[in-house]
C-alpha positions as CSV (number, residue, x, y, z in Angstrom):
1,M,0.3,18.4,-6.9
2,E,1.0,20.7,-3.9
3,F,2.4,19.8,-0.5
4,Q,2.1,22.1,2.5
5,V,3.8,21.4,5.8
6,E,1.8,22.6,8.8
7,K,3.8,21.5,11.8
8,V,7.2,19.9,12.3
9,L,8.4,17.7,15.1
10,P,11.4,18.9,17.2
11,N,13.6,16.3,15.4
12,G,13.1,18.2,12.1
13,L,11.8,15.1,10.2
14,G,8.3,14.2,11.3
15,R,5.6,16.6,10.1
16,A,1.9,17.2,9.6
17,G,0.9,18.5,6.3
18,V,-1.6,18.5,3.3
19,I,-1.1,16.9,-0.1
20,K,-3.3,18.5,-2.8
21,T,-4.1,16.4,-5.8
22,A,-6.6,16.6,-8.8
23,H,-9.0,14.4,-6.9
24,G,-8.8,15.9,-3.5
25,E,-6.6,16.6,-0.4
26,I,-4.8,14.2,1.8
27,K,-4.2,15.4,5.4
28,T,-1.0,13.8,6.6
29,P,0.1,11.6,8.2
30,A,-2.4,9.4,6.4
31,F,-3.0,5.7,5.7
32,M,-4.1,4.6,2.2
33,A,-6.5,1.7,2.0
34,V,-5.2,-0.9,-0.5
35,G,-7.5,-1.6,-3.4
36,T,-5.2,-3.8,-5.5
37,N,-7.5,-4.1,-8.5
38,G,-9.1,-0.7,-8.2
39,Y,-11.4,-1.5,-5.3
40,V,-11.0,-2.6,-1.6
41,R,-12.3,-6.1,-1.3
42,F,-15.8,-6.2,0.3
43,V,-15.6,-2.5,1.2
44,S,-17.6,0.0,-0.8
45,A,-16.5,3.5,-1.7
46,E,-19.2,4.7,0.7
47,D,-17.7,2.5,3.5
48,L,-14.2,4.0,2.8
49,H,-15.5,7.6,3.0
50,G,-17.4,6.7,6.2
51,L,-14.4,5.3,8.0
52,G,-12.3,8.4,7.1
53,A,-10.1,7.0,4.4
54,Q,-8.6,9.8,2.3
55,A,-6.9,7.9,-0.4
56,M,-6.6,4.4,-2.0
57,L,-3.7,2.5,-3.4
58,S,-4.0,0.2,-6.4
59,N,-1.4,-1.8,-8.3
60,G,-0.1,-1.5,-11.8
61,Y,0.9,-5.2,-12.1
62,H,-2.6,-6.4,-11.3
63,L,-4.4,-3.9,-13.5
64,R,-1.9,-3.9,-16.4
65,R,-4.2,-5.9,-18.8
66,K,-7.2,-3.7,-18.0
67,A,-5.3,-0.4,-18.1
68,P,-6.3,0.6,-21.7
69,E,-10.0,0.1,-20.9
70,I,-9.7,2.1,-17.7
71,A,-8.0,4.9,-19.7
72,K,-11.0,5.0,-22.1
73,L,-13.2,5.6,-19.1
74,G,-11.1,8.5,-17.9
75,G,-9.2,6.7,-15.1
76,L,-10.0,4.8,-11.9
77,A,-12.3,7.5,-10.6
78,N,-14.7,7.0,-13.5
79,I,-15.1,3.2,-13.5
80,P,-18.9,2.5,-13.5
81,S,-20.5,-0.4,-11.7
82,S,-21.0,-2.2,-15.1
83,F,-17.2,-2.5,-15.4
84,W,-17.3,-5.3,-12.8
85,E,-20.6,-6.8,-13.9
86,T,-18.9,-9.8,-15.6
87,C,-17.0,-10.5,-12.3
88,R,-20.2,-10.5,-10.3
89,S,-22.0,-12.9,-12.6
90,C,-19.1,-15.2,-13.8
91,P,-19.7,-18.7,-12.4
92,S,-16.1,-19.8,-13.2
93,L,-14.9,-17.6,-10.3
94,R,-16.0,-20.3,-7.9
95,D,-12.7,-21.9,-8.9
96,S,-10.1,-19.6,-7.2
97,R,-7.4,-20.6,-9.7
98,T,-9.4,-19.7,-12.8
99,A,-7.9,-16.8,-14.7
100,C,-10.2,-13.8,-14.9
101,S,-10.6,-11.8,-18.0
102,L,-10.9,-8.5,-16.1
103,V,-7.9,-8.7,-13.8
104,S,-4.6,-10.6,-14.0
105,S,-5.1,-12.2,-10.5
106,A,-7.8,-14.8,-10.0
107,P,-10.0,-14.0,-7.0
108,S,-12.6,-16.5,-5.9
109,Q,-16.3,-15.7,-6.3
110,N,-16.8,-14.4,-2.8
111,E,-13.8,-12.0,-3.1
112,M,-15.3,-10.5,-6.3
113,E,-18.9,-10.0,-5.0
114,Y,-20.2,-6.5,-5.3
115,S,-23.5,-4.9,-4.4
116,P,-25.5,-3.5,-7.3
117,G,-24.7,0.0,-6.0
118,Y,-20.9,-0.3,-6.4
119,Q,-19.3,3.0,-7.0
120,A,-15.8,3.9,-8.0
121,W,-13.5,5.6,-5.4
122,Q,-13.7,9.3,-6.0
123,G,-10.8,10.5,-3.9
124,P,-7.0,10.6,-4.4
125,T,-5.3,7.4,-5.6
126,L,-1.8,6.1,-5.8
127,T,-0.5,3.2,-7.9
128,D,2.5,1.0,-7.2
129,S,4.7,0.3,-10.1
130,G,4.3,-3.5,-9.8
131,G,8.0,-4.0,-9.3
132,F,7.6,-5.6,-5.9
133,Q,5.0,-8.0,-7.2
134,V,6.9,-9.2,-10.2
135,M,10.3,-9.5,-8.4
136,S,8.9,-11.4,-5.5
137,L,7.1,-14.0,-7.6
138,G,7.9,-17.4,-6.2
139,S,10.4,-16.1,-3.5
140,G,8.0,-15.7,-0.6
141,L,9.9,-12.6,0.5
142,G,8.4,-9.8,2.5
143,K,9.6,-6.2,3.0
144,V,10.2,-6.1,6.8
145,V,11.6,-9.1,8.6
146,A,12.1,-9.6,12.3
147,M,15.6,-10.7,13.5
148,D,14.4,-14.2,14.3
149,R,13.3,-14.8,10.7
150,V,16.6,-13.9,9.0
151,D,17.7,-17.5,8.6
152,E,14.3,-18.3,7.0
153,V,14.7,-15.5,4.5
154,H,18.2,-16.8,3.5
155,N,16.8,-20.3,3.0
156,T,13.9,-19.2,0.8
157,A,15.5,-16.3,-1.2
158,H,17.2,-18.4,-3.8
159,K,14.6,-20.9,-4.6
160,E,13.4,-21.2,-8.2
161,R,11.7,-17.9,-9.1
162,L,9.3,-16.9,-11.8
163,A,10.9,-13.5,-12.4
164,H,14.3,-12.5,-13.9
165,V,15.8,-9.0,-13.7
166,A,17.8,-7.5,-16.6
167,E,18.8,-4.0,-17.6
168,D,15.7,-3.4,-19.7
169,G,13.2,-4.6,-17.1
170,V,11.8,-7.8,-15.5
171,S,10.7,-10.9,-17.5
172,F,8.3,-13.2,-15.6
173,I,5.8,-16.0,-15.8
174,D,2.3,-15.0,-14.8
175,P,1.5,-17.4,-12.0
176,F,-2.2,-17.4,-12.9
177,D,-2.2,-18.2,-16.6
178,G,1.4,-19.5,-17.0
179,Q,2.2,-17.0,-19.8
180,P,5.4,-15.1,-20.2
181,D,5.2,-11.3,-19.6
182,F,7.5,-8.3,-19.2
183,I,7.4,-5.0,-17.4
184,G,10.1,-2.3,-17.6
185,P,10.2,1.4,-16.6
186,E,8.5,2.5,-19.8
187,E,5.8,-0.2,-19.6
188,S,5.1,0.6,-15.9
189,M,4.7,4.3,-16.6
190,R,2.3,3.8,-19.5
191,I,0.2,1.4,-17.5
192,Q,0.0,3.7,-14.5
193,C,-0.8,6.7,-16.6
194,Q,-3.6,4.8,-18.3
195,I,-5.0,3.7,-14.9
196,G,-5.0,7.4,-14.0
197,A,-4.0,7.6,-10.3
198,D,-2.9,10.9,-8.9
199,I,0.4,9.6,-7.7
200,H,2.6,6.9,-9.4
201,M,5.7,5.1,-8.3
202,A,8.8,4.8,-10.5
203,F,9.8,1.3,-11.5
204,D,12.5,-0.1,-9.0
205,E,14.3,-3.3,-8.1
206,L,13.5,-4.6,-4.7
207,T,16.3,-6.5,-3.0
208,S,16.1,-8.9,-0.1
209,L,18.0,-9.4,3.2
210,A,19.7,-12.3,1.5
211,D,21.3,-10.1,-1.1
212,S,24.9,-8.9,-0.5
213,Y,26.2,-5.4,-0.2
214,E,27.7,-5.7,-3.7
215,Y,24.4,-6.8,-5.2
216,N,22.6,-4.0,-3.5
217,I,25.0,-1.5,-5.1
218,E,24.2,-3.1,-8.5
219,A,20.5,-3.1,-7.9
220,M,20.4,0.5,-6.5
221,E,22.3,1.8,-9.5
222,R,19.9,0.0,-11.8
223,T,17.0,1.4,-9.9
224,E,18.4,4.9,-10.4
225,R,18.7,4.3,-14.2
226,W,15.2,2.9,-14.2
227,A,14.1,6.0,-12.3
228,L,15.5,8.3,-15.0
229,R,13.8,6.3,-17.7
230,S,10.5,6.3,-15.6
231,L,10.7,10.1,-15.3
232,H,11.3,10.5,-19.0
233,E,8.4,8.3,-20.0
234,H,6.1,9.7,-17.4
235,L,6.5,13.2,-18.7
236,K,5.1,12.0,-22.0
237,H,1.8,10.7,-20.6
238,R,1.1,12.5,-17.2
239,D,-1.5,14.8,-18.7
240,D,-3.1,12.2,-21.1
241,L,-6.4,11.9,-19.1
242,G,-6.9,15.7,-18.7
243,Y,-5.4,16.2,-15.2
244,R,-1.9,16.2,-13.8
245,Q,-0.6,12.8,-12.6
246,N,2.5,12.8,-10.4
247,L,5.5,10.6,-10.0
248,Y,7.5,9.5,-7.0
249,G,11.0,8.2,-7.2
250,V,11.6,5.1,-5.1
251,L,14.6,4.6,-2.8
252,Q,16.4,1.3,-2.4
253,G,19.8,0.6,-0.9
254,G,19.0,-2.2,1.6
255,R,20.2,-1.8,5.2
256,W,23.3,0.2,4.4
257,E,23.6,3.9,5.4
258,D,26.0,4.9,2.6
259,L,23.7,3.5,-0.1
260,R,20.5,4.9,1.4
261,R,22.0,8.4,1.7
262,K,23.6,8.3,-1.7
263,T,20.5,7.2,-3.6
264,A,18.4,9.8,-1.7
265,Q,20.8,12.5,-2.9
266,N,20.8,11.2,-6.5
267,L,17.0,10.9,-6.8
268,A,16.5,14.3,-5.1
269,K,18.5,16.1,-7.8
270,M,17.4,13.9,-10.8
271,Q,15.6,15.8,-13.5
272,V,14.4,15.5,-17.1
273,D,14.0,18.8,-19.0
274,G,14.1,20.6,-15.6
275,V,11.4,18.4,-14.1
276,G,12.1,16.2,-11.0
277,F,10.1,13.8,-8.9
278,D,7.0,15.1,-7.2
279,G,7.7,13.0,-4.1
280,F,9.5,9.9,-3.0
281,G,8.6,6.3,-2.1
282,L,10.6,4.7,0.8
283,G,11.0,1.0,-0.2
284,G,13.2,-2.0,0.3
285,A,13.5,-5.0,2.7
286,F,15.1,-4.5,6.1
287,L,15.2,-5.7,9.6
288,K,12.2,-4.4,11.6
289,E,14.4,-2.9,14.3
290,D,16.3,-0.9,11.7
291,L,13.3,0.9,10.3
292,G,13.7,4.2,12.1
293,E,17.4,4.5,11.3
294,I,16.9,3.8,7.6
295,L,14.1,6.3,7.3
296,R,16.2,8.9,9.1
297,W,19.1,8.3,6.7
298,C,16.7,8.8,3.7
299,D,14.7,11.7,4.9
300,E,17.7,13.7,6.1
301,E,18.8,13.8,2.5
302,L,15.5,14.2,0.7
303,P,14.0,17.7,0.0
304,F,11.8,18.8,2.9
305,N,9.1,20.3,0.7
306,K,8.1,17.0,-1.1
307,P,6.0,14.2,0.4
308,R,7.2,10.7,1.2
309,H,5.3,7.5,1.1
310,L,6.4,4.5,3.2
311,L,5.5,1.4,1.1
312,G,3.7,-1.6,2.5
313,L,3.6,-1.1,6.3
314,S,0.7,-0.8,8.8
315,H,1.7,-2.1,12.2
316,P,1.2,0.7,14.8
317,D,4.8,0.8,15.8
318,D,5.9,1.0,12.1
319,I,3.5,3.9,11.5
320,L,4.5,5.8,14.6
321,I,8.2,5.4,13.8
322,G,7.6,6.2,10.2
323,A,5.7,9.4,11.0
324,E,8.3,10.4,13.5
325,M,11.1,10.0,11.0
326,G,9.4,11.9,8.2
327,A,7.0,9.5,6.3
328,D,3.8,11.3,5.3
329,T,1.6,8.5,3.9
330,F,1.4,4.7,4.4
331,D,-0.3,1.7,2.8
332,C,-0.6,-2.0,3.5
333,V,-3.0,-4.8,2.6
334,A,-2.7,-6.3,6.1
335,P,-5.7,-4.6,7.8
336,T,-8.2,-6.2,5.4
337,R,-6.3,-9.4,4.7
338,E,-5.9,-10.1,8.5
339,A,-9.6,-9.2,9.0
340,R,-10.6,-12.0,6.6
341,H,-8.5,-14.4,8.6
342,G,-10.2,-13.5,12.0
343,K,-7.6,-11.0,13.3
344,I,-9.3,-8.0,14.9
345,Y,-7.3,-4.8,15.9
346,T,-7.8,-3.3,19.3
347,R,-6.0,-0.7,21.4
348,D,-5.0,-3.5,23.8
349,G,-3.4,-5.5,21.0
350,N,-4.8,-7.7,18.3
351,I,-7.2,-10.6,19.0
352,N,-8.1,-13.8,17.1
353,L,-11.8,-14.4,16.9
354,R,-11.3,-18.1,17.1
355,K,-11.0,-17.6,20.9
356,F,-14.3,-15.8,21.3
357,G,-17.1,-18.3,20.6
358,N,-20.0,-16.8,22.5
359,S,-18.5,-13.6,23.8
360,G,-20.7,-10.6,24.1
361,E,-17.6,-8.4,24.5
362,T,-17.3,-5.4,22.1
363,L,-14.6,-5.6,19.4
364,D,-12.6,-2.7,20.9
365,K,-14.0,-0.5,23.6
366,G,-14.5,3.1,22.4
367,C,-14.1,2.2,18.7
368,D,-16.2,4.6,16.5
369,C,-16.3,2.4,13.4
370,T,-19.8,1.5,12.0
371,T,-19.3,-2.2,12.9
372,C,-18.9,-1.3,16.5
373,R,-21.6,1.3,16.5
374,E,-24.0,-1.2,15.1
375,G,-23.4,-3.4,18.2
376,W,-21.5,-6.3,16.7
377,T,-19.6,-8.3,19.4
378,R,-16.7,-10.6,19.2
379,G,-19.0,-13.6,19.4
380,S,-21.6,-12.5,16.9
381,L,-18.9,-11.5,14.4
382,R,-17.2,-14.9,14.9
383,A,-20.5,-16.6,14.2
384,L,-20.7,-14.9,10.8
385,W,-17.0,-15.7,10.0
386,R,-17.3,-19.4,10.9
387,S,-20.6,-19.8,9.1
388,G,-20.8,-22.1,6.0
389,D,-23.2,-19.6,4.4
390,I,-21.3,-17.5,1.7
391,E,-23.5,-14.4,2.2
392,K,-22.8,-14.4,6.0
393,K,-19.1,-14.8,5.3
394,Q,-19.2,-11.9,2.9
395,K,-21.0,-9.8,5.5
396,Y,-18.3,-10.7,8.0
397,Y,-15.5,-9.8,5.6
398,R,-17.1,-6.3,5.2
399,L,-17.7,-5.7,8.9
400,A,-14.2,-6.9,10.0
401,S,-12.5,-5.0,7.2
402,V,-14.2,-1.8,8.0
403,H,-13.2,-2.2,11.7
404,N,-9.5,-2.8,11.0
405,L,-9.3,-0.1,8.4
406,R,-10.9,2.4,10.7
407,F,-8.5,1.4,13.5
408,I,-5.4,2.3,11.3
409,V,-7.0,5.4,9.8
410,R,-7.9,6.6,13.2
411,L,-4.3,6.0,14.4
412,T,-3.0,8.3,11.7
413,E,-5.6,10.9,12.5
414,E,-4.6,10.9,16.1
415,I,-0.9,11.0,15.2
416,R,-1.6,14.1,13.1
417,Q,-3.5,15.8,15.8
418,A,-0.8,15.0,18.4
419,M,1.7,16.6,16.1
420,L,-0.4,19.7,15.6
421,D,-0.9,19.9,19.4
422,G,2.8,19.4,20.2
423,K,2.1,16.2,22.1
424,F,3.5,13.5,19.7
425,D,6.0,12.0,22.2
426,E,3.3,11.7,24.8
427,Y,0.8,10.1,22.4
428,K,3.4,7.7,21.1
429,R,4.4,6.4,24.5
430,G,0.8,6.1,25.6
431,F,-0.4,4.2,22.5
432,L,2.5,1.8,22.3
433,G,2.5,1.2,26.0
434,R,-1.1,0.1,25.8
435,Y,-1.0,-1.7,22.5
436,Y,2.1,-3.7,23.2
437,G,1.8,-3.7,27.0
438,K,1.6,-7.5,27.3
């Protein structure tokens, strides 16, 4: 993997660049569409290319049981349409709680529908380690929390959980089949190398806002030990599928500057047999208003010539702040998940389709996504969404998902161009002023 920086913001952190992988280039800043199980729900690979997506993120936790079969095919990029044939035809998927033999999650039938022409994503891919998924089981915790939700986080953080952290890794109960399971650094690396993404994440321990400073020290140090084990195991398998797979170290440390800077320094110099991390993931749970400062602490310590991925965020202000403070790539399931629940992204703020029964208004004036170019209005899209017909709902899910993904992808495209043109500050003020104006 290569990373070339093309333009740097005056603050010395934000930059436009290019990441070169075995499956293609990523011009940064860039947003990665989330295809948890190796595909983006309701959105084909052709749709992704059409809306300008450059990369896809999948998840080691959800694909762990299918990883050996994916490896036999040569990795995610080589999965044929027949791989999902059982999911398309399986009648038991009408029960959304029935465990599926192909994936560890249990999607309902309409979430697993594919057209006969389904094709695997051919571009660059990234896999998450699965640490966030297993450690958040049963806790209801998110990554970024607004100040007015802190009490809620404290009240829910210590409820009965399905996962337990120890030095060797995380033991957990699979919520879909009720069976005990385990993932540690070595297991996570073997799973991700079998899946065959271009970029992997080291196994880490996610803390919450309810955890103390003392526990964050303990978890951060354990994450660093896991990072070293991840790097050691990854070096054994990174070339198994015939092309180089790369590994990012993941930074934790909560909301404390000394911990964030210390772990950034430690991960930056960590090596096994002279080989270090290819890039870095910026993780953890923190107050939304602290995002910029936390990223600054981390990125001031990390090597400038390696890319950084901000995990799990997609709100426009988060992306703009992230890009300004040195994050190169982003991912989040929100654009497609919120689309399925009727939330549509527009430059004047998000709208809920429930309020637009017979509206002939466009989704977002000036939008260049295929949904808008085909003439779908707020009212006509709402009619599909509220229909009792499963085929119409599936059509809505695709149209709305394409629109929301294009909105976020276009945002990162415009941020990149503004950086290259030396107009980032002007663009940021203009976009946020309009989007959050009310």
